[in-house]
N, C-alpha and C positions, 0 to 999 in steps of 0.2 A: 380797288377801294372797297372796303366792307360796306355792305348795304346798311342804310339807316334802320332797317327792320330789326337788326340785332339789338337795338335799344329797347325793343318791346318787352323782353323778359324782365322779371324782377331782379333785384340785386343779387339774389342767391342763384340766379341762372336756371331755376327750376320751372318757372311758368312762362309759357309762350302766349303771345296775343293770338286772337282768332285769325287775323290776317296772316300771321307767320305760319300758323297751322295750315291755312288755306294754300299758301304758297308751296309748302312741303307736299301737301296732298296732290296738288296739280302735277308737280314734278314726279311724284310717285306713280301717278296714273300713266304718265308718258312712259316711264321706265317699265311699268307693269305691261303695257301694250307691246313694247319692244320684245320683252322676254316671252310674253304670251304668243307672239307671232312666230317666234323661232320654234316653239314646241308644238303649237296647235296644228300646224299643217301636216305633221307626220302621220297621224291617225287617218287623215282624210285622203292620203295619196292613192290607195286602191280605188276609191270611188271616183277620184279625178281621172285616173287612168281609164276606167271603164267609160265614163261619160264623154271624155274628149278623145278617146282612142289613142292614148299616148304610149310610146314604147318605154321600156325601163330606163334607157339612157336619157330620154327626154324628160321623164318623170323626175329623175334625180336633180335636174336643174331647177325645179320648183323650189327645192330646198337650197341648192347651191347658189342660185341666183341671188337670194337674199343675203347669204353669207358673203358672196363676192362683193356686193354693194356695201355691206356693213363693214366688213373687215378691210376692204381696200381704201375706203375714204375716211377712216376714223382719224388718222393723223391730221388730214386737212380739216376735218370737222372740228377737232379740238382747238386748233390754232385759229380757225375762223371765228370761234366763239370769243377768243381773247381780242382779236383785231377788229371785228365788226360789231361787237356787242353781244353779250350772251342772250339777252332777252330777244333781240331781233332774230338771231340765228335760230333760237329755240322755237319761236312762233312760226317762222316761215317753214322750217323743217316739219313741224307738227302738222301744218296745213297740207303740205305735200303728202305726208304719211296718210292723212285721212282720205285724200283724193285717190291715192294709189290703192288703198283698201277698197274703196268703192269700185274702182276699175277692175280689180282682181275678182270681185264677186259677180261681175257682169259679162266678162269676156267669154268667148266661145271657141277659143283656139289655144293650143299649148304655147306658141311663141308669145302671144299677147299676155298670157298668164305669167310666163317667166319674166317678161319685161316689167310687168307690174310688181313682181316680187323684187326685182333688182332695184326699182325706184324706191320701194319701201325700205329696202336695206340701206340705200343711199341716204334717205331722209333720217333713218335711225342713226346713221353715222354722224349726224349733226345734232340730233336731239339728245343722244346719250351723253357726250362730253359736255354739251352746253348745260344740260340739266344738272349734272354732277358738279360742274364749276359754279353754278348759281348757288347750290347748297353750300359749297365750301367757302364762298365769299359772303354768304348771308349769315351763316352761323359761325360764331367765334370758335377758333381751334380750342379743343379741350372737351369737357363733358357735353356742352351744347352741340358741337359738331358731331361728336361720337354718337350721341343719341339720334340726331337727324340722319346720319349716314346709316345707322343700324336699321332704322325704319325704311329708308329709301332702298337700300340693297336687299332688305328682306322682301320688299314688294317685288323686286326683280326675281328673286328666287321663288317666291310664291307664284308669280306669273308663269315662270317656266314650268313649275310643278302642276299648277292648275290648268295650264293649257291643254294637257293631255285629257283631263277630265271634261273640260268644256268641248274639246274637239270630239270626244266620244259621244257626247250628248247631241251636239249640233250635226254631226255627220249622219245621225239617224234620220234627220230631216233632209238635209242636202249639204254637200261639201261647200256649196256657195256661201252658206251661213258662216262657215269658219273664216272665209275671206272678208265677209261684210261686217262681222261683229265689231272689229276695231274702228270702223269708220265713224259711227255715231259717238262712241266713247271718246275718240280723238277730237271730234268737233266740240263736244261738251268741255273737254279739258282745254281746248283752244280758247273758247269764250271766257272761261274762268281765268286762264292765264293772262289774257289781255287786261283783266282787272287787278290781278293779284301780284304777278311777278314784277319785281322792282326794275327800274331802268338801271343799266350798268354802264359805267364809263368804258370807252374803248381804250385799248393800250395805245400809247404814243407810237405812231408808225412813221416817224420822221426819217427813220433809217430805210424806209421803203418796204415793199412786200417781197417776200422770198419766193418769187415766181419759179425760178429754176428748181428750188428745193421742193416746192409744191408739186411740180410736174414729175420730177424724178422719184420723190417719195411715194406719191399716189400710184405712179406706174409700177414701182417696185412691189408695193403691197398688193395691187390688183393682180399682177402676174404671179406673185408668190401664192396667194390664195387660190387663184385659178389652177395653177400647176398642182397644188396639193389635192384639190378636189378632183382633178382629172386623172391623177396618177394611178389610183387603183384600177381604172378601166383601161388606160393606155399602157400601163406597165411602169413600175418604178425604175426599171433599167432601160426603158426604151429611149431611142435617140431624141424623140420629141420632149420627153420628160426631163432628161438630163440637160438638153439645150435650154429649156425654159428655166430650170433652176440656175443655170449658168448666167443667163441674161438677167434674172432677178437679182442674183448676187452682184453682178456688175452695176446694176442700177442702185442697189443699196450702198455699194462702195462710193459711187458717184454722189449719192445723197449725203453720205457722211462728210465727204470732202467739201461739198457745197455748204453744208451747215457749219463747218468749222470756220469758213471764211465769210459767212453772211453777216451783215450788220443787223438784220432782223430775222433770225433763223426760224424755220417752221418748228424745229425741235432743238432746244438748247441742250447740247450734249453734256454739258457740265452737270445737269440734274442727275445723270446716271452715275456720277461718282459716289453717290450715296449707297452704301450697302443695303440699307433698309429699302430704298427705292428699287434696287435690282431684285431683292428677294420678293418684294410685292409683285413686280412684273412677272417674274418666272413662276412664282406661286400661283398667280392668276391663270397663267397658261396651263399649268398642271392641274389645277382644280377644275376649271371648266372643261378642259380636254378630256379628263378622266370621266367626268359626269356625262358628257354628251355621248362618249363611246359606251359607257355603261347603260345608258338609257336605250341606245340603239340595240344592244345585245338583248336586253331584258324584254323589250317590246317584241322582238323577233321570237324569242324563246316562248313567251306567253301565248302569242297568237299562232305561231307555226307549229310548235311542239305540244303545248298544252291545250290548244284549240279554244282559247279564250276569245271572247268578242273584243272589239275595240273598247267598248265601255268597261268591260271587266278588267282589261289591261290598265285603263286609265285609273280605275278605282284602286288598283293595287298600289299605285303611286300616291294615292291620296294621303295616307298617314304622314309621309314625308312633307308634303305641302302644308298640311295642317300644323305640324310641329314647327315648321319655319314661320308660319303666320303668327302663331301664338307667342313666339319668342321675340317678335319685332321690337318691342319697347324695352327689352331686358338686356340686349347684347351691349348697348352703349355703356351701361353701368359695369358690366363684366370687364369690358376693355379698359375702363377707367381704373379699375382695381388691379388688374393683372397685367395689362399692357398687351399690345397686339402680337408680339412674338409668341407668348405663352398661349394665347387664345387660338392663334392660327395653328400652332403645333398640335394642340389638343384636338382641334377640328380635323386636321389631316390624319391624326392617329385613329380617330373614329372612322374616317373615310376608308382607311386601309382595312380596318376590321370589317366594315360593311361589305366592301368588295370581296375580301377574302372569304367571308361567310357565304357569299353567293356561289362560290365554287362548288358548294355541296349540292347544287341543284341536280335533279334527276328528271326522268320522263314522267314521274308521278308528282303532282303538285305538293309542295311542302310549305304551306303558307305559314303556319304557326311556328315551325322550327327554323325556316330559312328566310322566306320572303318578307314577312312582317318585321322580324328583328333587323334585317338589312335595311328596310325602308326607314325604320325609326332611327337607326344609327346614321343613315344618310341624311335625314332631315336635321338631326342635331349637328352634324358636320357642316352642312350648308349654312345653318343659322350662325355658326361660330366663324367660319372661314370667310365667307363672302363679304360681310360688313367689315371685318377686321382688315382684309386686304385693301379695301377702299380707304379706310382710315389711315393705314400705314402709308399708302401711296400719296395721299394728299396732305398729310401733316408736314409742317415745316416748309411748305411751298408758298411763295408769295402769290397774292391774289391775281396778278396779271399773268401768271403762268399756270393757274389752276386748270384752264381749258386744255392746255398742252399736255399736262400730266394725266388728265382724265382721258384724253384721246389715246395716249400711250397705254394706259391701263386697259381700256376697252379693246385696243388693237391686240394686246397680249391675249386677252380673253378669246377674241374671235379667231386669231391665228392658231392659238392653242387648240381650240375646238375643232377647226378644220384639219389641222395636222394630225392630232391624235385619233380623230375619228377615221381619217384615211388610213393611218397605220393599223388601227384595230380591224378595219374592214379587210385590209390586205391579209392580215394574219388569219382571219376567219375563212376567207375564200382561197387560202393558199393551195389546198389540195384539189380545188376545182370539182368537188363532188356534185354541186348544183342540185337541180330538182330531183335527180335520180337517187340521191343519197338517202339512206335509211334514217329514221328519226334518231337512232343511237349515234349514227355517224355525224349527223348535224349537231347533236349535243356535244360530241367529242370535238367538233370544230369550234364550238362556242367557248369551251374551257380555256384554250390558249388566249382567246380574246379577253376573257375575264382576268386571266393572269397578267396580261399586258396592262389592263386598266389598273389592277392592283399595284403593279410596279410604278406606273405613272404617279399614283397617289403617294406611294412611298418616296418617290423622288421629290415630290412637293414637301413632304415632311422633312427630308434631309436638307432641302434648300432653306427651310425655316430655322433649323437648329442653331446655326451660328449666331442668330439674333438673340438667342437665350443667354449667351454669355455676357451680354451688355446689361448692366444694371440701370434701371430707370432712375433719373434724379428725382428727389422729392418734389412734390407739386409746388411747394413754396419756392424752391430754387428756380424752377421753371418760370414762375411768375416774376420773380426778381430779375432773372436774366432777360425776359421779354420786356419788362418795364425799362431796364437800362438800355436795351436796344432801341426802344421807342424814343427815349430821350436823345440818343445819339443819331436817330433817323437812319439806322442801319439794320438790315435783316440778317440775323445770324445764319439762316439757311442759305440765303442768297450769297452772302460773303464766302461761305464755305464751299459752295458748289459752282460759283461762277468760274469761267475759264480765266 
């Protein structure tokens, strides 16, 4: 059921009440923290390793632990928001996120730090889909929602970009500040959320809860993400990796079979009959996966080969973050005018050019000719693609399934990030040159990784292209169709997608 807050804007839909703005900003703060936490820890890893005496294999789990909790629990988190109430799930998960942040900044051992990271990822798996579904049920589908989602997703992209800069500054003081910073921000957001976020009705659960689906789905995603993260170290062709993929596939098959027969499924499979929905899910995996892999290569290149400090590396990404932040209120209008397929395709085209341009790097810094143009193109691409993917995934979906679709979208993002980063890492380390390799040899190893990143972005562009063939109906026709559906008490999207 749509929140009463949607009645606050004026008849033309352009003005929002202060409370509506407050609700959106609280949700943006939570999403900003989620994205910030993913990127901020990277620059601090060398300091953490020195202070806690961690090996490289242990150190990677400070990053992977967060990804495992986040990517593995998203499907459950999205459905929990629908069944238990979006406000309740969001508030509880945000409180856990704040406590885990505090714990992470105070621990003095690697296992405890990894545990705190896993808990943070787990809590983010509930705040992200709950927050997105609160927006999509509070703002009416169309220009209002498009504008809200463009601001919301831009905050996520900005958090991911600015995390590097903040981490570079805070690590100069202590790596512990990178862990502690989210705690007070999350607590402030929690206090405001208690006052501003509207209560939401729970979905009717008379059909029972899909416990078998929750167990198999969560186990499948946890094992899949774990296997992908471990594969570069254990070997993609090792018996352990192949067996883990086989078990994950068996669990996914069991999950699909359970969902087809469940009276109250964790994921209603009929929603994936929509071509737009499938393109949004696959596009999200390609977009985030290519960006995470690109950032990994670029940070290694700048620090290992160019000799830049953590802060200098972070500042190199700043133009992309600034461009994303400045565009936050504009993307909704662009989507209204051109439609999500055109905007997404344009963004992916810019992404391909940005990654391809970076193939020209050398052992001599080429900031004006290569690095800056790539970052500006990257910022423009992120500003166009990320909000548009969220809009395309949530449009036409009934309120009681917004949490489910949000969980699916975030799962695609996290699994794409884990998978394509692992693949790119494997390509870079394929020759096993290691620390003894010359700078030129290391650079030569980076180029195939950048080529893989470019191909992933190109695949995202190709996935989007079929959507360009469909003409958008005039706005008036859409309004008339929705009005008729409201009179008949029938949802066109639901009728078309239901099994």
